[in-house]
C-alpha positions in Angstrom: -18.6 4.3 -6.9 -19.3 0.8 -5.6 -16.0 -0.4 -3.0 -14.7 -4.0 -3.6 -12.8 -3.1 0.0 -14.3 -1.0 2.5 -12.1 -0.1 5.6 -13.9 2.0 8.3 -12.5 3.6 11.3 -9.8 0.8 11.1 -7.8 0.4 14.8 -4.3 -1.3 15.2 -2.0 -1.4 18.4 0.8 -2.7 19.4 1.3 -3.7 23.3 4.8 -3.2 24.3 6.8 -3.4 27.5 7.2 0.9 26.7 3.2 0.9 25.8 0.5 0.5 23.8 1.8 1.5 20.0 -1.9 3.1 18.6 0.3 2.6 15.1 -3.3 2.6 13.4 -6.1 5.2 14.3 -9.4 4.9 13.1 -9.0 5.4 9.6 -11.5 4.7 6.9 -11.6 4.3 2.8 -12.6 2.7 -0.2 -11.5 1.1 -3.4 -13.3 0.3 -6.2 -12.7 -1.8 -8.9 -10.5 -1.8 -11.2 -9.2 1.2 -9.0 -5.7 1.7 -8.0 -5.5 3.4 -4.5 -2.4 4.7 -2.9 -1.0 5.2 0.8 1.1 7.3 0.5 3.6 8.9 3.8 6.5 8.8 5.5 8.3 5.1 7.4 6.6 4.5 10.8 3.0 6.5 9.4 1.1 2.9 9.6 0.8 1.8 6.1 2.1 -1.3 6.0 0.2 -2.0 9.5 -2.9 -1.3 7.5 -1.8 -3.5 4.2 -1.2 -6.4 7.2 -4.6 -6.0 8.9 -6.8 -6.2 5.1 -4.8 -9.5 5.3 -5.2 -10.8 8.9 -1.7 -10.9 9.2 -1.0 -8.6 11.8 2.0 -9.6 13.5 2.5 -10.6 17.7 2.3 -8.1 19.8 -0.4 -6.3 17.3 -3.6 -6.7 17.2 -6.7 -5.0 15.4 -8.9 -3.8 18.3 -11.6 -1.9 15.8 -13.4 -1.0 12.9 -14.7 -3.4 10.0 -12.7 -4.1 6.7 -15.5 -5.0 4.4 -14.4 -7.0 1.1 -17.2 -7.7 -1.5 -19.6 -6.8 1.8 -18.5 -9.2 3.8 -16.1 -8.5 6.8 -12.7 -10.1 7.1 -12.8 -9.2 10.8 -15.6 -11.5 11.3 -13.9 -14.3 9.0 -12.8 -17.8 10.8 -9.1 -18.4 10.3 -9.9 -21.3 7.4 -12.0 -18.5 5.8 -9.2 -16.0 5.6 -6.3 -19.2 4.4 -9.0 -18.6 1.3 -9.3 -15.3 0.6 -5.6 -14.9 1.2 -3.8 -15.8 -2.2 -7.6 -16.7 -4.3 -9.1 -13.4 -3.3 -6.4 -10.8 -2.0 -2.9 -11.3 -3.1 -0.2 -8.8 -1.6 3.2 -8.3 -3.0 6.2 -7.5 -0.6 9.1 -5.2 -0.8 11.8 -7.7 -1.0 11.4 -10.8 -2.7 14.3 -11.7 -1.4 12.7 -12.8 1.5 9.0 -14.0 0.2 10.9 -16.7 -2.2 12.3 -19.9 -1.2 15.5 -20.1 -1.9 16.1 -23.8 -2.3 13.3 -24.5 -4.8 13.3 -23.5 -8.5 11.0 -19.8 -9.1 8.5 -22.0 -11.9 7.8 -24.5 -9.0 6.5 -22.1 -6.4 4.5 -20.3 -9.1 3.2 -23.6 -9.3 2.2 -24.6 -6.5 -0.4 -21.4 -5.8 -1.9 -22.8 -9.4 -2.8 -26.5 -7.9 -4.2 -25.3 -4.8 -7.4 -24.6 -7.8 -7.4 -28.2 -8.8 -5.3 -27.6 -11.7 -3.0 -30.6 -13.0 0.5 -30.2 -12.6 1.0 -30.3 -16.5 -1.4 -27.5 -16.5 0.2 -25.2 -13.7 3.2 -25.1 -15.7 2.2 -24.5 -18.4 0.2 -21.6 -16.9 3.3 -20.8 -15.1 5.4 -20.2 -18.6 2.0 -17.7 -19.7 2.3 -16.0 -16.6 6.3 -15.2 -16.8 5.4 -13.9 -20.4 3.0 -11.5 -19.5 5.0 -10.3 -16.5 7.4 -9.3 -18.9 10.3 -12.1 -18.0 12.7 -12.7 -20.8 13.3 -16.7 -21.7 10.3 -17.3 -19.4 10.8 -21.2 -20.4 14.6 -21.3 -18.9 13.7 -18.6 -15.9 11.2 -20.5 -14.5 14.3 -23.2 -13.5 16.4 -20.3 -11.9 16.9 -20.1 -8.1 15.7 -16.9 -6.6 19.5 -15.6 -6.5 20.3 -16.7 -9.9 17.7 -13.5 -10.8 18.4 -9.9 -10.7 16.1 -8.0 -8.4 13.8 -7.2 -10.9 13.0 -10.5 -12.0 12.3 -11.7 -8.9 9.7 -9.0 -8.5 8.6 -10.0 -11.5 8.4 -13.5 -10.4 6.6 -12.2 -7.1 3.9 -10.4 -9.1 3.5 -13.5 -11.6 2.4 -15.9 -8.7 0.6 -12.9 -6.7 -1.6 -12.7 -10.2 -1.6 -16.4 -10.6 -5.2 -17.1 -9.2 -6.7 -13.7 -11.0 -7.3 -12.3 -7.2 -10.1 -9.2 -7.2 -7.4 -6.8 -5.0 -3.5 -6.7 -5.0 -1.6 -5.1 -2.5 1.7 -3.9 -3.5 3.8 -2.6 -0.5 6.7 -0.7 -1.5 6.8 -2.9 -4.8 9.9 -0.9 -6.0 11.5 0.4 -3.5 14.3 -2.1 -3.9 14.6 -1.4 -7.8 17.0 1.2 -9.8 15.0 3.8 -11.6 14.9 1.9 -15.0 13.7 -1.5 -13.5 11.2 0.5 -11.2 9.6 2.5 -14.5 9.0 -1.3 -15.8 7.5 -2.6 -12.7 5.0 0.7 -12.6 3.8 0.3 -16.2 3.4 -3.9 -15.6 1.1 -3.4 -12.8 -0.6 -0.3 -15.0 -1.0 -3.0 -17.9 -2.1 -6.0 -15.1 -5.0 -3.6 -13.8 -6.0 -3.2 -17.2 -6.0 -6.6 -18.6 -7.3 -8.7 -14.7 -9.9 -5.8 -13.8 -7.9 -5.9 -10.7 -7.7 -3.5 -7.9 -4.4 -2.5 -6.7 -3.7 -1.5 -3.1 -0.4 0.7 -3.2 1.4 1.2 0.0 4.4 3.7 -1.1 6.5 6.7 0.6 7.2 7.6 -3.0 5.2 10.6 -4.8 6.7 9.8 -7.8 5.2 6.1 -8.3 2.1 7.4 -7.0 1.9 10.2 -9.7 2.3 7.3 -12.3 0.2 4.5 -11.1 -2.4 5.7 -8.8 -6.5 7.2 -9.3 -6.5 8.1 -6.0 -4.7 8.8 -3.1 -5.0 9.0 0.8 -1.6 10.6 3.0 -1.0 9.0 6.1 0.7 11.1 9.3 1.5 9.2 13.1 -1.5 6.4 12.4 -4.2 8.9 10.8 -5.5 9.5 7.0 -4.9 13.5 7.0 -6.1 14.2 3.0 -7.3 12.2 0.4 -8.5 12.8 -3.3 -7.8 11.6 -6.7 -4.5 11.9 -8.4 -5.2 15.3 -10.0 -6.8 16.9 -6.7 -3.7 15.9 -4.2 -1.1 17.1 -6.9 -2.6 20.0 -8.2 -3.8 21.2 -4.9 -2.9 19.7 -2.1 -4.6 20.9 0.9 -2.5 19.5 3.9 0.3 21.1 4.6 2.3 17.6 5.1 1.1 16.4 1.8 2.5 20.1 -0.1 5.8 19.1 2.1 6.0 15.6 0.8 5.4 16.8 -2.7 8.0 19.7 -2.6 10.8 16.8 -1.4 10.0 15.2 -4.8 13.2 15.7 -7.2 12.7 17.2 -10.3 15.0 18.2 -13.4 13.6 21.7 -13.4 14.7 22.8 -10.0 17.7 25.1 -10.0 18.6 25.0 -6.2 21.1 22.4 -5.3 19.3 20.7 -2.0 15.7 18.8 -2.1 13.7 20.6 0.4 13.3 18.9 3.7 9.8 18.3 6.2 11.9 19.3 9.4 11.7 16.4 12.5 10.2 13.2 12.6 7.0 11.4 12.5 5.9 10.9 16.7 6.2 8.6 18.7 2.8 6.6 18.7 3.2 5.8 22.4 2.4 9.2 23.0 1.8 11.2 20.5 1.3 14.8 20.3 -1.9 16.3 21.3 -4.1 17.9 18.9 -3.1 17.8 15.4 -0.4 14.9 15.3 1.5 16.8 12.9 1.6 20.3 14.2 5.4 20.3 15.7 6.4 20.0 12.4 3.9 22.2 10.5 5.3 25.5 9.8 1.5 26.9 9.2 0.2 25.5 12.8 -2.0 27.8 14.9 -2.9 27.7 18.5 -5.6 25.5 18.0 -3.1 22.9 16.3 -2.3 22.0 19.6 -5.2 21.3 21.6 -7.9 19.8 19.1 -7.7 17.3 16.8 -9.1 18.2 13.4 -11.2 16.2 12.0 -11.5 14.9 7.7 -13.9 17.0 6.2 -15.0 17.4 2.6 -13.6 20.6 1.0 -14.3 19.9 -2.7 -16.4 16.7 -3.9 -14.2 13.9 -3.6 -11.3 15.7 -1.6 -10.8 15.6 2.1 -8.5 16.6 4.7 -7.9 16.8 8.7 -6.6 20.6 9.4 -7.8 23.2 11.4 -7.2 25.8 8.0 -10.5 24.1 6.6 -12.4 24.2 9.4 -12.1 20.9 10.1 -13.7 20.5 13.7 -12.8 18.6 16.6 -12.7 15.0 15.6 
């Protein structure tokens, strides 16, 4: 597998008055061309921080303190500010969770998308035609009319389609989708999932999907990395993760999924919460919540080991020695 994006030992700290928050603590993964790779975990696990680090948009007081982010064999952490400006949007684009906060409320949505297109020296008239074409591609009905709408005049699903249209307008090689369906109802969610899958095939674009929703992952992803407290605890293809989850945290996340076949009234839940990353637990960070913990789990941090081809897990149950 030739990697389009290769993240190696990435570390991101936030320097707060209470102490140093190690939001991303030495994670590594690769994304191939045309692959949909999902980062999954609860809120506060470091997923969105990872995405912002790839874009070099980590907000103050955060700082990337280690690792490499290789995109098309170029280390983005060594790129100048001007080089990153050229890469953002053109090579790597990002779809945010809430499109209403990303779109300018006083400009018509078509003009906002056209602004991105003219950056590639395309004449305004041609750019407007491309906007209409993009809106049709992302399944916006009455595209010509909707292009003249303001963001508040569109539904949440339509605004998300506008954002997706804007992000693909410059034909990036990688799209980072940060919780792209969270604010949408289930019907619109299914449509956006189908749309992202179709765009991957037609544009040959890779997608990094950031989500806490294993249901979305099952529909869309090729490979999955499960994050917990700033670290990757399991990684494999979608079949390995769903058919044979190895890390207790992965299994508990999948068990928490609502299923139509469930007879019991209550959903499964994971006791406790994600730890404070200023002072994380010693050993395995999940051990305070783990029903299968052993004595070694509280003293030694497990390393990520390959249990079967392409299936990695950081757990003492599978021989993960000291990290």
